[in-house]
N, C-alpha and C positions, 0 to 999 in steps of 0.2 A: 504493500500500500504506500502511496506517495505521502511522505511525512508532512509535506506542505499543506495537504488537505486536512490533516488531523488537527492542526492548530486552529482551524476555523470552526470546529464542530461544537464547541461549547457555546452557550448563549452569547457571551461577550465576543467570542471570535466571529460568530455569524453576524452580529451587529456591526463589527468592524468591517467585515467583508461587504455587507450591504451599503454601508456608508461610503466605502471606497469606490463601489460601482457608481454611486450617485456623483461623487466628486470627480472621478476620472472620466466619466462618460455622460456629460450633460446632454439634455435633449438636443437633437440635431436642429439646425436652422434651415428653413426653406431658402433664406437669402443666400446661403453658402452653396446652394445646389446650382449646377449648370444644366439647364433643361434643353440644351441644344440637341435636336434630333434630325438626323439626315434623311430618313425615310419613314415618316409617320405611318404610312399605309402598311408597309412591310412589317413594322414593329407591332402595329395593332393586330394584323393578321396572325403573326406568330406568337405574340405574348400578351395580347389583349385580355384573354381569360385569366392569365397568371396575375397581371396587375389588378384586375377586378377582384379576384379572390383574396389576394394578399392585402389589398387596401381595406377590404371589408373586415378581415380578421383583425388587422391592426386598429382600425377605427372603433371596433366593438369593445375596446378596452374599458370604456365607461361602464358598459353592462357587466363586463368581467369583474370589475371591482364590486358591483352590487352582488354578483354571485358569490364572491369570496366572503363578503360580509355576512351573507346568509349561510354559506357553507361552514365558515369558521367564526361563529359568534363570539368565541373566546380565543381569538387568534392571539399569538404572542405579539409583544410589542415589535419584535424584529420582523415577523411576517407582515404585520400591518405597515410598518415603515417601508418595507421593501415594495409591497404591491401598491401602496398609495403615493409614496414619495420618490421612488426610483423607477420601478417597472412601468407604472401607468404613464407618467410624463414622457418617458422615452418611447413607448409604444405608440402613443397618440401622435407624436411627431413623425414616426415612421409612416403612419397612415396619411398624414398631411402631405408628406413627400410623394408617396405613391399616388395619391389622388391628383397631385399636380402633374405627374407624368401622364395619368389618364387624360386629363384635359389637354395636355400638349399633343396627344396623338388622336384627339377627336372623340374621346369617350366621355360619357357623362359620369358624374360622381356615383360611386357605389352606394346603394342604400344599406346602411348598417342598422341592426337592431340594437338599440342602446338601453332598453328598459325591461325586456322580458326575462324573467328568472324562471327557469324550467321547474316543473314539478319534481323532477329527479333531484335537482339541487336543493329544493325546499325540504324534501324528505330527508336527504343526507344531513342537512343542517339541523333538523329536529332530532335525528338519531345521535348527533354529536353530543347531546346532553346526557346520554346514557353513560354509566361508569365504564371507562376504558375505551369507549368508542371514539372519543374526540381525537385521540392519538392516531387511530386508524384513518379517520377522515383527513387528518393533517398529512399523513403519509400518502394517501391517494392524491391529495392536492399537489404535493411535491412531485410525485411520479408523473402526474399529468403535465405539470409545468416542465419537467425535464424532457418528456417526449415531445411536447410542443416546441420547445426551443431547439431541440435537435432537428426537428422537421424544418424549422425556420432556417437554421444554418445550412442544411442541405439545399433547400429551395433557393435561397439567395446566392449560394455558391454556384449552383447550376445557372441561375439567371445572369450573374456577372459574366460567366464564361460565354454564354450564348450572346449576350449583348456585345461583348468585345469582339467576338467572331463576326458579328454583323457590321462592325465598325461604329457602333453606338457607344463610344467610350465615355462621352460626357456623363450620361446618366448612369453608366456602369460604375464609373469611378467617383462620382460626386453624390449619387443617390443610393444605389444598391450596395456598393462596398461599405460605405459608412454604416448603413443599417446592419449589414452582416457583422460588422465588428462589435456591435453592442449585444448581439444575441448570445455568444458564448458565455458572457458574464452572467446572464440570466440563467442559462443552463447550469453553470457552476453553483449558483446559489441554491437552486432546487436540489441538485445532487448532494451538496453538503448538508442541506437540511434533512433530506431523506436518510442519509447516512447517520446523522446525529440521532435521529429517532430510533433507528434499528440497532446501531452498533454502540452508541454512547448511552442513550436513555434506556435502551434495552426493552423492546416490546416483547410481550409474552408470546408463547406458541399460539394461543387462541387468537390473539390480535393479528399475528402474521397470517394465520390461516383465514381469518375473516377478510384481511386485506387481499389475499389471493382470490377469494371467491368474488368479492366486490369488483376487483380490478378486471377479472375475466368477464364479468357480466356488464360492466359499465364502460369499458374502453371504447373510445371513438377517436377518429382523426381530428386534427385541429380544424376548427371552423365548421364542423359537421354537426347539424342538429336535426336533419331530415334527409330524405332520399334525394331531393333536388340538390342540396348542398353536397351530398355524398358524390353525386355524379359530377358536380362542379370540381370537387377535389380530384376526381379521376381525370377531368380535362387538364388540370394543372399537372398532374403526374405524367400524362402523355406528352404535354408540351415541353416539359423539362426532362423527358426520357427517364423518369423514375420507374416507369413500368418495365424498362429493360433490365434493371437489376433490383427487382422488388425485394428479394430476400436480403440483400445487403442493406437496403433502405430500412427494412423492418428490423434488422439487427441494430442499426443506429438508433432508431426510435425507442427501442426497448432496452437500451444499454443499462440504465440504472435499475430497472425492475428485474432484469435478468440477474444482476448481481445481488440484489437485496431480497427478492421473493422466490427466485427459482434456481438459486445456485446449487441446491442439493440435487437437482435433476441434471446430472452430468451429461454433456453432449447436446443439451438443448440449444440449438442455434438461435431460435427466436420463438417467443410464445405464439401459439397458433392463432390466438385472437387478434394479434397485431397483423399478421400476414393475411388473415381472413378479411380484416377491415380494408386493407390495401387492395386486395383482389376484388372485393365487392365494389369499391369505388371505381376501379379501372373498368370493370365489367359494365357497370351502369353508364359510365361515360361512353363506352363503345356502343351499347344498345341505343342510347339517345342519339348518337351521331348517325347510326344506321337508320333510325326512325326518321330523322330529319332528311336523310338522303332519299328515302322512299317517298316522303312527302314532296320533295322537290321534283322527283321524277313524275309523280302523279300530276303535279300542277303544270308541268311542261307538256304532258300528254294531251 
């Protein structure tokens, strides 16, 4: 184990880490971005779905904060500081930058849901008042955060590569690359927090088993709350060629939970529920595109 991670696992260390993220990575400025685009039509055709999806996810941070307040009514001061003072302002500016790119390539702003807190979140928040369950809910929150931020790192990395290959270096270097640089710190916070719960605080066997059951049943991809959004994620996966190495992507998304929840299952490359979620999104995307193609043929006939 990396000794540098261990020093941040106690409450004081986690707080220092969160404060360091806020200090070292202030919210990005739209004024510092270069929105020069050489071929808006080509960029919109190739990555329009990607920008639309990512901007929605980033701009929904306001609703995410409401969800977290519901999910963790007795959140630690460090958790609350992180998601209200560090993560939320950074993510909001990510959304603002991505929305600006959408406008620059002739796309309307993405409609983000800023207020709806799902029944699933409300139920989990109510259960967190039961003895011993609050720690399980906190662990699931941190596992979800880790998977989400790994997905963001992968997506933004692929997008930077694709944009540079197209010759769209301005937005690659002044919009997407700066966003990507902030995501690993978020991932590290979630990872450290999850490790602190399991390895330092020491969850009991029944708590870990409950976490496994709930994680298996509740896992979903970032930004997915219904089948339409699931197909939208599949569109993003196909545009960024994530469908071509889906097992590797699933391994990256599940890195922390494989270490903390499934380490006793030697040889498990990836939890089946993660790969199943990816496959379903990719399949729904393909089905929707096939349906659109049939409709186009029928309209031309």
